C-alpha positions, 0 to 999 in steps of 0.5 A, a space after each residue: 789523678 791528673 797530677 799523678 798521670 803527669 808525674 808518671 809521664 815525666 818519670 817515664 820520659 826521664 827514663 827514655 820513654 814517652 807519653 804513649 807508653 804511659 797512656 797505653 799502660 793505663 788503658 786496661 784500667 780506664 773503665 774501672 777508673 771511670 766507674 769508681 769516679 764520683 759523678 762530680 769528678 766525671 763532670 769536671 773531667 768532661 768539662 776540663 780534661 776530656 779534650 786533653 785526654 782525647 789528644 793524648 789518647 787518640 793518635 793520628 795515622 802517619 799518612 794523615 799527619 803528612 798531609 796535614 803538615 804539607 797543608 800547613 807549610 803550603 798555607 792551605 791550613 791554619 790552626 787556631 786555639 779558640 772556643 766557638 761561641 756561636 755559629 749563625 747562618 749567613 746566606 749560603 755560608 756561616 758566621 762563626 763567633 769565637 774567642 782565642 785562648 786566653 782572650 776575652 774578645 769575640 772575633 768573627 770568621 766567615 766560613 763556607 762549611 763547618 765540620 764538627 770533629 769534637 768527638 761522639 760525646 753527644 746527648 743520645 736523645 738527639 740521635 736520628 737512629 729510629 731504634 734508639 729514639 723508640 727506646 726513649 719514647 717507650 720508656 725502655 731507656 733513659 739518658 745518664 745524668 751527664 747526657 753522654 749515653 744511655 743508662 746501663 748496668 755493669 752487665 750492659 743491660 739497658 736501664 728504663 725510665 723507672 731505673 730498672 735494668 732490662 732482662 732482654 735489652 742490652 747495648 754495646 759500643 759507644 752508646 754505653 760510654 756513660 758506664 764505661 767511657 773508653 768504649 769506642 775502640 774496636 779492641 774495647 768493643 770486642 771484649 765487651 761483646 765477648 763478655 756479654 755473649 758469655 753472660 747470655 750463654 750462662 744465663 740461658 743455661 741456668 734458665 734465670 732469664 728468658 731464652 729469647 733476648 734482644 741485643 741492641 748494637 748501636 
């Protein structure tokens, strides 16, 4: 799939376009592609390709680009392609051990502040949100095998620790990325909310589920 995408970008560029058009054209299908990938492929994507996808999928605002470019030219900012090995407290600061891309040697960097900008793909069990923590503690939710979100079925129903989808608890937004992956942008979440609202309306009319429902939005 990666080879196909690269070849498609090259063909589009040869026709006078750029990668952004290809990525935009792929967006309506990303959720379906993610659902149909086997677990092993999803794990490989997260380990090897997620950073590249994020770079090409998400765009910087022109105003932000102008400020960053200015900081680079003024010597206020340096970019390093590297992997962080560990971060250790060092008094009021921190010592960061890292390896440059393609280098086996570990280097040290003394810093005053560390800002994690690697995205929201984190283990949901570590959240400080009391509502989500309560769901885990009561067994009403479980983490997905990749530890990137909670388990939900295709209709956004939260799956409990026994593997049973709830008839009353639903989730929307980034918390459901295990099932949908591309679910952090407002257009995607808006569509998800509209589809869930339509589902709830239909089931209430048919009486197949309890009329009172609880919608978890995180």
